[in-house]
Phi, psi and omega in degrees: 000131183270136180251125179292316187200151169260132188233130175287137183301333177297335181272357180265161175265132178258123176258101188299318180301313180278343181061045176215160177254143177231160180207135184298137175259146177306335182284351180108346178266198181227140169292143181225136170218133181279158177298320180299318177299316179297317178296332176278001178093000175290142178224012178251124178250116179275159169265131181288348184255347180214187186268357183290150178218146174242156173259128180267124179264120184203165175242129185302324181299334183270357181286145174293157178291153177284145171289156184305316184292334179274341184292344183299333181263000184271161181291331180280351184295333183290351181286347181264015182283129181283143179252129182259000000 
């Protein structure tokens, strides 16, 4: 997989309501990666309008916490399963 650019997470915009980070793409759209994906260890953000991808440089400890509704897709969400 080819990476267009490495981008520090501090240079990206965090949209709290959507729980994702965006970064401008040369095609005019935006690269997008969700907070849940970052917590799951994903670091590649695709552009939905073209084939470019960026690698997000971040430290997991510095990420904001997931909202409860977003935690369903994260690896740690399974810990809250009730046992009968």
